Each structure stands twice: as structure tokens, then as C-alpha cells.
C-alpha positions, -999 to +999 in steps of 0.1 A: -047+528+555-058+559+542-030+561+523-031+526+512-061+534+496-052+568+479-022+550+463-047+521+452-070+544+439-048+571+425-032+536+402-064+527+397-072+564+380-042+562+359-048+534+346-081+538+333-063+570+322-038+556+306-065+526+283-079+552+276-048+574+266-034+537+250-069+539+231-064+573+216-028+567+209-035+534+188-067+552+172-041+587+163-013+566+154-038+547+125-044+575+113-011+587+118+003+555+097-023+564+068-013+600+067+027+585+070+018+561+041+005+587+021+038+611+028+062+587+019+041+578-015+040+614-024+077+618-012+087+594-034+068+607-063+089+633-057+119+618-055+113+600-088+098+637-100+131+653-088+157+622-107+136+625-139+145+665-137+179+658-130+181+632-159+166+657-179+192+688-168+218+664-176+209+657-213+206+687-219+240+699-203+252+672-227+238+688-259+249+721-244+282+708-244+279+692-279+269+725-296+298+741-279+324+725-291+308+723-324+315+761-323+343+757-311+356+734-332+346+755-363+361+787-347+395+768-347+391+756-383+385+793-392+416+806-377+432+778-396+422+787-427+423+823-419+462+812-413+464+798-447+448+825-460+476+849-448+503+832-462+491+823-496+483+858-496+522+867-493+530+845-519+511+865-541+479+846-548+450+865-550+428+859-518+394+881-519+371+855-526+384+833-502+385+862-475+349+871-487+337+833-481+356+832-447+341+866-437+306+848-445+317+819-422+328+842-396+291+854-396+276+826-396+300+809-367+288+840-347+254+838-353+257+800-347+275+812-313+243+834-307+214+805-310+239+782-287+234+813-262+195+813-268+196+780-263+211+779-226+187+809-217+158+788-231+167+760-211+174+780-182+140+794-185+124+757-192+137+748-159+119+775-141+087+775-157+055+762-146+050+739-170+084+725-179+068+701-204+055+721-228+088+749-226+110+719-233+090+710-267+095+743-273+131+743-265+133+714-286+117+721-319+128+756-320+158+768-300+181+734-307+170+731-343+182+769-350+215+758-335+221+731-357+209+750-390+231+777-378+264+753-373+256+735-401+254+769-421+287+775-406+304+740-412+294+746-450+307+780-452+339+770-441+340+743-465+334+764-492+360+783-480+384+757-485+370+745-520+380+779-532+417+780-515+420+745-532+409+757-569+433+785-560+462+771-549+460+744-575+456+756-611+496+755-620+492+721-606+462+709-630+479+726-657+515+712-653+499+674-649+476+682-681+503+695-697+526+662-689+494+637-698+494+655-729+540+658-735+535+617-724+508+611-750+531+628-778+558+611-767+540+575-767+526+584-806+566+591-817+576+560-801+554+537-820 
């Protein structure tokens, strides 16, 4: 009988303890649920911020790639123009003005390369900054504009070089066509 009383009292004590534990656990569960909700909201905000940051990284990478392609294209054109100047120089045509302009274009291309490197470094600094929004505005306003201006200057110098090449290569064509038109006009007048 003693054993039965002890087991019933043990069950009663465990039941009362279990009831208290459940009550405490229920209170803790509500507190945890609120904390979990705040943590979930916080996690969602962090995920959205990371998503925006990744979009910004992708956008910055596209801008860098675009400038890189433009600069490589200008560099390739410069090489092709230099080849043309070499061939025309071998034919005995004076290429001093074209060479000077091409040298100016090459300096502008190197300046654009340096500006693109500075842009890449500025973008990396902006991502590691404590105020990325402010830093990215400076990158966009100053560094991107600088690269664009230098790429445009290099392009203009190459166009000027090609214009000089065309003038140097075609003076005989222009003189020939002028002479032909003058000859053709005098022939027509004599036929009448």
C-alpha cells in the first residue's frame, strides 16, 4: 500500500510540475514566437537588402564590362589604323600628321584605361563602405562620367586620325575627279 501511495503522490507531483512546466513553456513559446516573428521579418529585410546589393553588383559589373569592351574596341581600331599608316608610309606618303594624331589617340585610350581602373576600384570601395548609397552616387557622378568623357575623347582622336588618312590618301583621287569633270565639261562644249 505504501508503494501505491508513493507512486500516486509521485504521479501527482509530476502532474503538478508538468502543468507548471507547460504553463511556463506556453509563455516562453509566445515570447519565442514574437521573437521569431521579429527575427523572420529581420531576416526578410536582410534578404531583400542582399538581393538589392546583388542587383547593384550586377549592374556595376555590366557598366564595367561595357567600358572594357569599348576600350578594347578603341585599342583594336588604333592597331588597325597604325597598320594602315605603316602601309601608306611604305608607299612613300607623308604620315607625320596622322602618326601624331594616332599618338594622341593612344594617349587618350591609355587615359580611358586608367579611368576604368579607377572606376573599378571606386566600385569596390563603395561596396565595402559604411555608406554605400553616398559612395555610389560619387562613383556614378564622378568616376563613370570621367571614363565616358575619356572614351569619347579617344574615339574622337581616332576619327580625326582616319579623317587625316582619308585626306592624305585621296588628294590624287580628288584632283583626278576634278580634272575629269573639267575635261568632260570641255568635251561637251566642243560637241555642241
